[in-house]
C-alpha positions in Angstrom: 16.7 -21.5 19.3 15.7 -20.1 16.0 12.9 -18.0 17.5 15.3 -16.6 20.2 17.8 -15.7 17.6 15.2 -13.9 15.5 13.9 -12.1 18.6 17.5 -11.0 19.4 18.1 -9.7 15.9 14.8 -7.9 15.9 15.6 -6.2 19.2 19.1 -5.3 18.0 17.7 -3.7 14.8 15.1 -1.7 16.8 17.9 -0.4 19.1 20.1 0.5 16.2 17.3 2.2 14.4 17.2 4.8 17.2 20.9 5.4 17.2 23.2 7.3 15.0 22.6 9.7 12.1 19.5 9.7 10.1 20.1 8.7 6.5 17.1 10.5 5.1 15.2 13.6 5.6 12.5 13.8 8.2 8.9 14.2 7.1 8.1 17.8 6.4 6.0 19.7 9.0 2.5 20.0 7.4 2.1 23.6 8.9 5.4 24.7 7.3 4.4 23.1 4.0 1.0 24.9 4.1 2.7 28.3 4.9 5.3 27.7 2.3 2.7 26.9 -0.4 1.0 30.2 0.4 4.2 32.1 0.2 5.2 30.4 -3.0 1.8 31.1 -4.6 2.0 34.8 -3.6 5.6 35.6 -4.4 7.2 32.9 -6.5 4.6 31.3 -8.8 4.5 34.4 -11.1 8.1 33.6 -12.3 8.7 30.0 -11.4 5.3 28.6 -12.4 2.2 27.5 -10.4 3.6 24.0 -10.0 7.3 24.9 -9.9 7.8 24.1 -13.6 9.9 27.3 -14.3 9.6 29.7 -17.1 9.4 28.6 -20.7 12.8 27.9 -22.2 14.4 28.5 -18.7 17.7 27.1 -19.8 18.0 29.4 -22.8 19.2 33.0 -22.3 16.7 35.7 -23.3 17.5 38.7 -25.5 19.1 40.5 -22.5 21.4 37.5 -22.0 19.7 36.3 -18.8 18.4 32.9 -18.0 14.7 32.9 -17.2 13.4 31.6 -13.9 14.3 27.9 -13.5 12.0 25.2 -12.3 11.9 24.2 -8.6 10.2 20.9 -9.2 12.1 17.6 -9.8 13.1 18.7 -13.4 15.2 21.6 -12.1 18.4 21.8 -10.0 17.1 23.5 -6.8 17.4 20.2 -5.0 21.2 20.3 -5.5 21.6 23.2 -3.1 21.8 23.1 0.7 19.2 24.7 3.0 21.6 27.5 3.8 22.3 28.3 0.1 18.6 28.3 -0.8 17.7 30.5 2.3 20.4 32.9 1.2 19.1 33.0 -2.4 15.5 33.7 -1.2 16.4 36.5 1.1 19.5 38.0 -0.6 18.5 37.4 -4.2 20.7 35.8 -6.9 22.4 36.7 -10.1 23.1 33.6 -12.2 26.8 33.6 -13.1 25.9 32.7 -16.6 23.9 35.9 -17.1 25.3 38.6 -19.3 23.9 41.4 -17.1 24.8 42.3 -13.6 21.3 42.7 -12.2 19.8 40.2 -9.7 17.6 38.0 -11.8 16.2 36.5 -8.6 15.0 39.4 -6.5 15.8 39.6 -2.8 12.9 39.0 -0.4 14.6 40.2 2.8 12.2 42.6 4.4 9.3 41.0 2.5 9.5 37.5 4.0 10.3 36.7 7.5 13.0 34.0 8.2 10.1 31.6 9.1 8.5 32.3 5.7 11.7 31.8 3.9 12.3 28.4 5.5 8.7 27.5 4.9 8.8 28.2 1.2 12.0 26.1 0.9 10.2 23.3 2.9 7.3 23.5 0.4 9.7 23.2 -2.6 11.1 20.0 -1.1 7.6 18.5 -1.6 8.0 18.9 -5.4 11.2 16.7 -5.5 11.6 13.0 -5.8 12.5 11.0 -2.7 16.0 10.5 -4.1 16.4 14.3 -4.6 15.2 15.0 -1.1 17.7 12.5 0.3 20.5 14.2 -1.6 19.5 17.7 -0.6 19.2 16.5 3.1 22.7 15.3 3.0 23.9 18.5 1.3 22.3 20.4 4.2 23.9 18.4 7.0 26.9 20.7 7.0 24.9 23.8 5.7 21.6 23.9 7.5 19.3 26.9 7.6 21.1 29.7 9.5 20.3 29.5 13.2 19.0 26.0 12.9 21.1 23.0 14.1 21.6 20.4 11.4 19.8 17.7 13.5 16.8 20.1 13.9 16.7 21.2 10.3 13.0 20.3 9.9 11.9 22.2 13.0 10.6 25.4 11.6 8.8 26.6 14.7 11.6 28.6 16.2 
């Protein structure tokens, strides 16, 4: 009786595991991570650091009143933004609302990076975060996935 009950519970848990919404992010596509690492090294590391550590004193405005490039590793706040927001920032640029100047402090990479490269660099950044941060960012992205990518297929970059 006990073995039959244990077998039934095991079978039920296996069935339930395949149903419903995933609680955590899927494993990143290794090809996307490799592409993203190359894009990051070429276009991002000069400002955001070779390991995503950000500029020195990134949270203190410089003489122009602008905040230097923030970290993209687990010490920063990049993981708090959805895939759609990060994609927009990479391609359209960004002016930190706390800056005293009106210029884009994060340059726009539209026309420089393809949509695939933009998604790949964001996928690479996710490898710099803790598991808890990746789970949070995955949940944030459920309602705001990459443009043109369904939320359930957010990890599939080969489109």
